[in-house]
N, C-alpha and C positions, 0 to 999 in steps of 0.2 A: 457479389465480390464472396471467393471463395475464404472461410472465416480461420484455411489450416492456411495457419502465418511459421513455416520452421524456425525461421531467424527471432522470435519472439517467445516459444517454448526455450532454445538455449538462454536467451537472455533471464525470460523469468526463474530459469535454475539458478544464471549468477547470480539475480540479485539474489534470492533467497542463500544464497552461499553465502554473501558479501554480507547480508545481514546477520548470520550467524556472529564470522569474523567478526563484526562490531561490534556484540556483545562480547564475546572473548577478550576481545580488546580494552575492553573496562575493567576488568580483573588483570590485568596488566598492565606492571607499574610505565608507566609515560606514552602510554598507548591511545590516551581518550580523548585524545584529540581527531586523531584519523578513527576512531571506534564511533563519534560524531556524526562524520563525510560518510560513514559506511550504511548508520541508520537512520537517518535522514535523505539521499539520496533514495536509495534502494526501496522508504516502503512506499515515496512515489514510486516510484517505476512500478512499484504494482497496484496500489489505487491506478495509474493513466494506463499500463497497461487490461485493467477490466475495464477500466469505461469503453475502450476504444474497441476487447475483443466484444462486447456487449452488444454494444451500439457498432457492428457489424454483423452481429446471429441474432438481434433480441426483436431489435426499434425494428422493422416489417414485420414483422410476426406474429407478434401476442399486443393484446390490449396491453393495456397501459397494469387494470388490476391483475392481470395475467402475470408480467412480468412480476409488480413486488412479490403477489405472493411466488412463483414460485421462486425467486433470490430469496424472499426468506426464509421458506425450504429447503435449500442447497444450503446455504448457512448453518439455521438452526441440528442438522440431522449429521454435523460434526461438530461443531461449537458445544448444543449441550451435554455426548455423551463425555468431551471434552472435560469441561464443567463437575459435572456428580462428578466424572470420577476421580479427578482433583481432590472434589469439594471433601468428599468419601476421603482417601486418603489422608489430609489437614486435618481431617473431626479423629482418625484414628489414631495421628501420630501428635495429636489432644495441641492443635496451636487453636489463636484466639481469632474466630472469625463470628462477625457479626451476622445478623439473620440480613438489616438492611444492606451491607455488601455483596453478600448472594446476589436475590434482590435484584438490584443496582445491574447487576451480573449483567444476570435471566432475561432481564427489561433491556439491555444493549443501551446501558447510561452512566454506567459507569464513568467515560471517558468523562463527561461534564458534569459527572458530582467531584470526580478527585476521589474516586474510592477504588482503595482495592484489594482483594478478599485476605491476598497474604504480601503486605508489601512490597518490595521491589520484586519477587521469584515472579506474580504475577502480574506488572507493569505494562507488561508485551501490549494486556487484551484491550489493552487505549484503541489496539485497530479495528477490533472486532466492533467497537461502539459507531470507528466514524465511517465505515464500512458500512453499514446499516445504515447510519443520515445519509450517505453519496447516494447507497437506491430509493430512498423515504423521498428525498429532497429531485432529485429524476422523478418520481413516481408522481410527485405533484406538481412538479413543474409542468409535466406532458398532458394533466391531468383535464387542465380545462381548454375551451380554444381561445382565451383572453390568456391566460399564463401562458401555451405553444408561443404564441403570437408575438409574446411578449422577451420569450427566451430567443427565441430565432431573428428576431429584430436584436438581440443586445449580442449574442455570442454565437450568430449563423457566421460564417464567414463569407464573409464577400470580398470573390477578384478580382473588385475593382479596387484600384490603384491612385483612390480618389482621395482632398483634402479631409471629407465628412467622415471617410471612413476611417479617417488615420484619427483622428480627431475623435472618432468614436473609442478606438481600440485604449487611448489617451486615457479617456475619461475611463473608460470600466475598470481596466490597471488603477489611476489613479484612484475609484471608487474603494476597489479591494483592498487596496494597503492601509487607506484610510479605519475597516474594517477590520483589519485586521490590530493595525494599533489599539482600535473598543473594547473588541473581543477581549482586551490582554490586556485595558485598565481596567475592564472587569474581572480580573483575574478568572477569564476564559482561552482555551488555548485558541492564539492566536489562528492556526494555521488550520482552523476548521473552515474556517473562509475560504480559504484559498484551494481546498480537498476536493469541499463540495462546488462550486462554482466550477474551476477546473475538470471536473469529475462532470459537472451536465454538459459542458464545450467538445472532452473530447466525445464523449456517446453520442452526443449530435451531429458533430458533423467528423465523425471519425471514415468514411472515407474520400467527403474531400479533404480533409488530412494528408493519411497518403498517396491520396492522387500529389496533392502538391509534393512531398517526401521525393515522389517518382523524378521530381524534375526538377529534382537541389542537384549541384554535382558535389560524387563524393566528394573528391577535394574539399569544397567549402564545407560541410557536414563534418570532417574531420578536423581542420581549422580549428571550428565551432568547437566541439567538441575540447580540445586538446586548452584552448585556450578557455574557458566557460570550468571544465575540471580544476585546469592547474590553481586560475582566481580560487576558487571554492574553497581546494585542500590548503592554499596558502591559508587561506583566511580564519582557518579550523587549528591548525599546527603554529599559525605563526602570530595572532590575530582577536586567536580567543572568539572566535565569529560566535562561539555559540553566544557568547551575551549581549547579542544585537538580534533578537529573536526574528524582525520582521525581515531582516538585511538574507537572515542565514533560513528564510522558508524561500525565497524568493532565490536564492543562488542554489542551494539544492532544489528548488525543482526543476533551476532551468536545466541543472545536471541531468536533472532520471532526464528531460526533455532532449537531452542531448543522447541519451544511453539508449532511446529507444530511435532515435533518427541514425545515428550508425547503428545499428544491432537492424533496422528494416530497410536501409537502402545498402548495405548490401544480403539483404536475405539466402541468393542465387548463394550463396558458398553455402551455406547454413543445411544440412542433410540430414534428415531424418535417422537419428538415432537412437534405443530403445532405451541407455543409461539416461541418457537426456530426458527423454520422455517419461522415462519412469522416479525423477526427482521435481521435474517438473509441473506432473500431475497430482504428485503428494506435497506440493509443497506450500500452503498451504498446514493443515497435518503435521510440517514439521516449523513452520512457523508457530503453533500452537507449545509445539512440542518442549522443541527444545530451551525457551528462554528460565526456565526453575531446573532443569541441570546447570547454566551456567552461573544467571545471580541470585543471592538470594539464601535464604538459611538449606534449601533445597542440592545448593552447587556440590558441581564433582570438581572446581576446580581449585573446592579446599585439600583436598583428599589426596591427590596424585597430582607429577610433575607434568609440565604444559604441553608438551608432546603425548604422553599417553593419555593427561587429564582431554584434552582434545577429540583422541582416540578413542574415547570410551563414549565420548555425549555424539561424535557424529554417528558411531553402531548402534548402540542408542535408540538415538531420536530416528532416525532413517526404522527400525522394526518396527516400534511405537509407531510411527508414521504411516508406515505401509498398513499396521490393525488399523487403527483406527479410520484409515482412509476406507477399510473392509464396512467396520460398522458403521461408518457414513452413507457408504454405497449402498450396502443392506436399507439400513434404515428407509435412505430417499426413492427405494427405488418400491417398497409399502406403499408408501403418502404419494409419489405421484401418480 
């Protein structure tokens, strides 16, 4: 299957813009609730898109050891330069940074150990821990014959609509939900279970998922999209959905799926566009760069009125993201 899916480029571009919008909304009075919708939903979009595209591209081509090595190098070539430059700036500006916090970020354990380099300014780097954990568990899952068989039995899509199949999927969803409650009770991020298992599921079933989506009617996809997203947005705005963590995670996860279904189902209307490709290709770098410019000690929102601040932040973010992508590509080409 051709890995080039134009609608996903558009969705990736839209997702990063909505994540930036969500973080901006956190600085605006009375906009916090909608900010949570943008942040949670479109981060899930990133995880699921990554799993789908990797499942289409790498699964038949690389050994599992080669998969892990390639993903680790690809991420580190961008992330480590960002970390080194950020830490240097923080030290020059005489910010208080602990050695342990630096070590946790370089080892991708910061999310699980609840460690931030400089407060909320770099709180978004939880994503780096999580995406690397997804890669690691994908590698572990398919590393041995026994674990591969187990994963295929539990997570492989079964096209037969049998009662046994329904019971199996009901059991898997119930197990995920119970594990989410358990991890939250242990003061760990509850959504890590949902993210890891869904990542493996979308990776394993990438081709099958897209084939099933093609069989769905546009009408049903649109109706599902509207209903799920209205419920989720209403929950955040009127019912403080962020306080009900497991329900929040399931609803925003389902919202993310509806965005992917909607875009893929209408893939034919999306045409190649250089601007869209440019933003989509540096979306990872934009994610890394934008957050400190919006939230925390270094926020530019405190120096300008909102329209000017947003304009300045977007310009600086895109320019720095472009140069960070160039640095990452240069290092990657030297190492691969």
